[in-house]
Every structure is written in C-alpha cells, then in structure tokens.
N, CA, C and O of each residue as an XYZ file, in Angstrom:
188
protein
N       0.817     -1.181      0.000
C       0.000      0.000      0.000
C       0.871      1.259      0.000
O       0.587      2.199     -0.742
N       1.915      1.294      0.810
C       2.760      2.487      0.851
C       3.524      2.652     -0.457
O       3.762      3.776     -0.900
N       3.907      1.545     -1.072
C       4.582      1.622     -2.367
C       3.688      2.244     -3.418
O       4.134      3.077     -4.207
N       2.421      1.840     -3.432
C       1.458      2.395     -4.384
C       1.253      3.881     -4.127
O       1.128      4.663     -5.070
N       1.218      4.272     -2.867
C       1.057      5.693     -2.536
C       2.249      6.493     -3.053
O       2.078      7.579     -3.607
N       3.445      5.964     -2.873
C       4.640      6.645     -3.374
C       4.618      6.792     -4.884
O       4.959      7.848     -5.416
N       4.213      5.724     -5.580
C       4.125      5.791     -7.041
C       3.061      6.779     -7.499
O       3.147      7.322     -8.600
N       2.066      7.011     -6.662
C       1.002      7.956     -6.992
C       1.390      9.397     -6.667
O       0.618     10.322     -6.918
N       2.596      9.589     -6.105
C       3.069     10.940     -5.844
C       3.024     11.386     -4.397
O       3.466     12.488     -4.072
N       2.500     10.548     -3.529
C       2.483     10.923     -2.111
C       3.906     10.847     -1.565
O       4.685      9.984     -1.971
N       4.241     11.741     -0.654
C       5.590     11.765     -0.095
C       5.641     11.381      1.382
O       6.722     11.123      1.911
N       4.500     11.339      2.048
C       4.462     11.019      3.470
C       3.260     10.129      3.779
O       2.241     10.165      3.088
N       3.406      9.348      4.811
C       2.294      8.557      5.342
C       2.243      8.822      6.843
O       3.278      9.033      7.476
N       1.070      8.811      7.396
C       0.913      9.054      8.832
C      -0.089      8.070      9.409
O      -0.977      7.582      8.709
N       0.062      7.793     10.664
C      -0.890      6.953     11.376
C      -0.852      7.336     12.829
O       0.028      8.082     13.261
N      -1.799      6.833     13.586
C      -1.762      7.074     15.026
C      -2.057      5.782     15.757
O      -2.702      4.876     15.228
N      -1.575      5.719     16.974
C      -1.798      4.550     17.811
C      -1.765      4.966     19.271
O      -1.180      5.988     19.631
N      -2.383      4.183     20.075
C      -2.363      4.393     21.520
C      -1.035      3.858     22.049
O      -0.713      2.691     21.825
N      -0.268      4.679     22.738
C       1.037      4.224     23.228
C       0.912      3.127     24.273
O       1.879      2.413     24.538
N      -0.264      2.984     24.868
C      -0.488      1.907     25.831
C      -1.010      0.640     25.152
O      -1.377     -0.317     25.834
N      -1.048      0.624     23.829
C      -1.536     -0.520     23.072
C      -0.715     -1.753     23.437
O       0.506     -1.759     23.282
N      -1.368     -2.769     23.910
C      -0.666     -3.966     24.385
C      -0.184     -4.870     23.260
O       0.535     -5.837     23.512
N      -0.566     -4.573     22.027
C      -0.105     -5.388     20.896
C       1.287     -4.989     20.440
O       1.881     -5.671     19.606
N       1.820     -3.888     20.976
C       3.141     -3.429     20.578
C       3.137     -2.713     19.241
O       4.152     -2.690     18.545
N       2.012     -2.132     18.878
C       1.878     -1.478     17.574
C       2.946     -0.416     17.335
O       3.500     -0.342     16.238
N       3.242      0.395     18.326
C       4.233      1.467     18.145
C       5.591      0.884     17.768
O       6.288      1.445     16.922
N       5.971     -0.214     18.374
C       7.235     -0.865     18.050
C       7.244     -1.441     16.640
O       8.258     -1.383     15.945
N       6.129     -1.986     16.232
C       6.020     -2.537     14.876
C       6.154     -1.418     13.854
O       6.867     -1.566     12.862
N       5.481     -0.314     14.087
C       5.568      0.814     13.154
C       6.990      1.351     13.090
O       7.470      1.711     12.015
N       7.668      1.408     14.231
C       9.055      1.885     14.249
C       9.961      0.959     13.435
O      10.871      1.430     12.753
N       9.722     -0.335     13.501
C      10.545     -1.297     12.768
C      10.445     -1.128     11.256
O      11.373     -1.480     10.528
N       9.328     -0.592     10.784
C       9.173     -0.398      9.335
C       9.446      1.037      8.913
O       9.159      1.417      7.778
N      10.010      1.851      9.837
C      10.495      3.164      9.454
C       9.690      4.361      9.905
O      10.092      5.495      9.645
N       8.569      4.154     10.569
C       7.816      5.300     11.077
C       8.528      5.877     12.292
O       9.118      5.136     13.078
N       8.474      7.185     12.447
C       9.061      7.853     13.602
C       7.981      8.678     14.302
O       7.028      9.137     13.671
N       8.141      8.855     15.596
C       7.175      9.653     16.350
C       7.362     11.119     15.983
O       8.461     11.664     16.087
N       6.290     11.737     15.560
C       6.313     13.140     15.155
C       5.712     14.017     16.241
O       6.162     15.144     16.454
N       4.708     13.511     16.923
C       4.078     14.271     17.997
C       3.373     13.328     18.949
O       3.010     12.208     18.591
N       3.191     13.798     20.149
C       2.456     13.046     21.161
C       1.301     13.918     21.627
O       1.449     15.130     21.786
N       0.185     13.311     21.835
C      -1.001     14.038     22.269
C      -1.468     13.433     23.590
O      -1.587     12.215     23.722
N      -1.726     14.287     24.546
C      -2.246     13.842     25.826
C      -3.702     14.281     25.905
O      -4.024     15.449     25.687
N      -4.556     13.350     26.214
C      -5.985     13.649     26.352
C      -6.366     13.406     27.799
O      -6.147     12.317     28.331
N      -6.928     14.405     28.427
C      -7.387     14.291     29.803
C      -8.908     14.313     29.816
O      -9.538     15.016     29.027
N      -9.476     13.551     30.702
C     -10.938     13.563     30.813
C     -11.349     13.417     32.266
O     -10.588     12.948     33.112
N     -12.558     13.828     32.521
C     -13.101     13.755     33.865
C     -14.571     13.427     33.762
O     -15.308     14.064     33.009
N     -14.991     12.448     34.509
C     -16.405     12.108     34.557
C     -17.139     13.193     35.350
O     -16.689     13.602     36.421
N     -18.263     13.648     34.819
C     -19.036     14.674     35.525
C     -20.401     14.147     35.883
O     -21.202     14.864     36.483
C-alpha cells in the first residue's frame, strides 16, 4: 500500500496509535520506518 502511494506521488504517510496498546503497535511501526512526530495527551473527567 505504501509503495502504491509513493508511485502515486504521495511523499508522506501518517498513522496514530495508543502508546499503551498492548499489541506493541508502536514498536512494529518503528521497525518499518515510522518515527514519532508528535504526542497528544488527552485528559478527561467524569461529571
């Protein structure tokens, strides 16, 4: 899929994942060349 995107002229790919994901998704993405660009913290409170 990323190869096809590159051939179509795209220069970047992005995705997001939960850093607490127990499947190790962040590590898998890093192994194929993705790098962390930003981190977002979401806070919530039950009312």
